[in-house]
C-alpha positions in Angstrom: 0.0 0.0 0.0 2.8 2.5 0.9 4.4 1.8 -2.6 1.1 2.7 -4.2 0.7 5.9 -2.1 4.2 6.8 -3.1 3.6 6.1 -6.8 0.4 8.3 -6.8 2.5 11.1 -5.5 5.1 10.7 -8.3 2.2 10.9 -10.9 1.0 13.9 -9.4 -2.4 12.2 -8.5 -4.3 11.9 -5.1 -4.3 8.3 -3.9 -8.1 7.9 -4.6 -7.7 8.9 -8.3 -4.7 6.6 -8.7 -6.4 3.6 -6.9 -9.5 4.2 -9.1 -7.4 4.1 -12.3 -5.4 1.1 -11.0 -8.5 -0.8 -10.1 -10.3 -0.1 -13.5 -7.4 -1.2 -15.7 -5.3 -3.5 -13.6 -2.3 -1.6 -14.7 0.0 1.3 -13.5 0.0 4.7 -15.4 3.0 5.1 -17.6 2.1 8.2 -19.6 0.1 11.3 -19.9 -1.1 12.9 -23.1 -1.5 16.8 -22.7 -3.5 19.0 -25.3 -1.8 22.1 -26.2 -5.0 23.9 -24.9 -4.6 22.4 -21.5 -0.9 23.5 -21.6 -1.8 26.9 -22.6 0.5 26.9 -25.7 -0.4 28.8 -28.7 1.6 29.6 -31.9 4.5 31.8 -30.9 4.1 31.1 -27.1 6.3 29.2 -24.7 4.9 26.7 -22.1 3.8 28.7 -19.0 6.3 28.1 -16.1 3.6 26.9 -13.7 2.7 24.0 -16.1 6.3 23.3 -17.0 7.0 22.8 -13.3 4.2 20.3 -12.8 5.2 18.4 -15.8 8.9 18.2 -14.7 7.8 16.4 -11.6 5.8 13.7 -13.2 7.5 10.4 -13.2 5.9 9.1 -16.4 6.0 9.8 -20.2 4.9 13.1 -21.2 3.3 13.6 -24.7 1.8 16.8 -26.1 -1.0 16.9 -28.6 -0.7 20.1 -30.9 -4.1 21.6 -31.9 -5.1 24.0 -34.5 -2.4 26.0 -36.4 0.2 24.9 -33.8 2.6 22.2 -35.3 3.8 19.5 -33.1 7.5 20.6 -33.6 6.5 24.1 -32.4 4.9 22.5 -29.3 7.9 20.4 -28.6 10.1 23.5 -29.0 7.8 25.6 -26.7 8.0 22.9 -23.9 11.9 23.2 -23.9 12.5 19.6 -23.0 9.6 19.0 -20.7 7.7 17.0 -23.3 9.0 13.7 -24.5 7.3 13.9 -27.7 4.4 15.9 -29.7 2.0 14.7 -32.2 -1.1 16.2 -34.0 -4.2 16.1 -32.1 -7.6 15.1 -33.4 -9.1 17.6 -35.5 -12.2 19.5 -34.1 -15.5 17.5 -34.6 -13.6 14.6 -35.9 -15.3 11.1 -35.5 -14.3 8.6 -32.9 -12.6 6.5 -35.4 -10.3 9.4 -36.7 -9.8 10.6 -33.1 -8.7 7.1 -31.9 -6.4 6.6 -34.9 -4.6 9.9 -34.0 -4.2 9.2 -30.3 -3.0 5.7 -31.0 -0.4 7.1 -33.4 0.8 9.5 -30.7 1.1 6.6 -28.1 2.9 4.1 -30.4 3.3 0.8 -28.4 2.0 2.3 -25.0 -1.2 0.5 -24.1 -4.2 3.0 -23.9 -5.4 1.9 -20.5 -2.1 2.9 -19.0 -2.4 6.5 -20.2 -4.1 9.6 -18.6 -5.4 12.4 -20.9 -5.2 16.0 -19.5 -7.5 18.0 -21.9 -9.8 21.0 -21.8 -13.6 21.0 -22.6 -16.0 18.3 -23.4 -14.7 17.7 -26.9 -11.2 16.9 -25.6 -12.5 14.7 -22.9 -14.3 12.6 -25.4 -10.8 11.7 -26.9 -10.4 9.7 -23.7 -13.5 7.6 -24.4 -12.5 7.1 -28.1 -9.2 5.9 -27.5 -10.2 4.1 -24.2 -7.5 5.9 -22.1 -7.4 5.3 -18.3 -8.8 8.6 -17.4 -9.3 12.3 -18.2 -8.9 14.8 -15.2 -10.1 18.3 -15.8 -7.3 20.5 -17.1 -8.1 22.9 -14.1 -6.2 20.4 -12.0 -3.0 21.8 -13.5 -3.6 24.9 -11.5 -3.7 22.9 -8.3 -1.3 20.8 -6.5 -1.9 17.5 -8.5 -3.4 16.4 -11.8 -6.6 15.1 -10.4 -10.5 15.2 -10.6 -10.7 17.0 -7.3 -11.2 13.8 -5.3 -9.2 13.9 -2.0 -5.7 15.5 -1.7 -2.4 14.5 -3.4 -0.5 12.2 -1.3 -3.6 11.3 0.8 -3.2 8.2 2.9 -4.9 5.0 2.6 -7.0 5.8 5.7 -8.3 9.0 4.0 -8.9 7.2 0.7 -11.1 4.1 -0.2 -9.6 0.8 -0.4 -9.6 -0.3 -4.3 -10.0 -3.9 -3.3 -13.1 -5.6 -4.9 -14.5 -6.3 -1.5 -15.2 -2.6 -1.0 -17.4 -2.5 -4.2 -16.2 -2.0 -7.7 -19.0 0.6 -8.2 -16.6 3.3 -6.6 -14.2 2.8 -9.7 -16.8 2.6 -12.4 -16.0 5.1 -15.3 -18.3 8.2 -15.4 -19.3 9.1 -18.9 -17.7 12.4 -20.3 -21.1 14.2 -20.1 -21.0 13.9 -16.4 -24.0 11.5 -16.1 -23.9 8.7 -13.7 -25.0 5.2 -14.7 -28.0 3.8 -12.4 -26.5 2.1 -9.3 -23.2 3.9 -9.6 -22.4 6.7 -7.2 -19.5 9.1 -7.1 -19.2 9.0 -3.3 -21.2 7.8 -0.2 -22.6 11.3 -0.1 -24.4 10.7 -3.4 -26.2 7.6 -2.2 -29.9 8.1 -1.6 -30.7 8.5 2.0 -34.1 7.4 3.7 -36.1 10.1 5.0 -36.7 10.1 8.8 -39.8 8.5 10.0 
């Protein structure tokens, strides 16, 4: 358990998010995909230092996705060594097949379910579903202390986070669709469970 808490910290994730991804895929996270929108890089601009600092601390692969008029080579140059590689992002309003193909080209031999996408907006979060990636935290997490959905705190201990074991219920770790709806019988947390009215 200590090793998993330590690994979550190395990835910039709180323990509960890391445990959810690990339980859903059965694998560790080995890489991150970052959209250029999430990184705040536009043509002629450098990677902001706050984002560069967070990326430097990640102990995993870091791959950029260049959007719009931004070329992959320009994104890589703007990152100044913080990104390991950069590739073209899926086109706006591209179908899932095309989006999946571009994301798979960016990942190469890296399995999709071992990769977390950090994107901005609903259209970019759909990429995660198209390529069956492990997770897609909201890009606003880049402003906080970890790359997370906002569950728990970075470096949370096992006592503060749910146990990812099957005995505690796999419904905690079920994927939530990108539109934010929750399937019947699945709850984001204990607070979301229906409560009986007092007699």
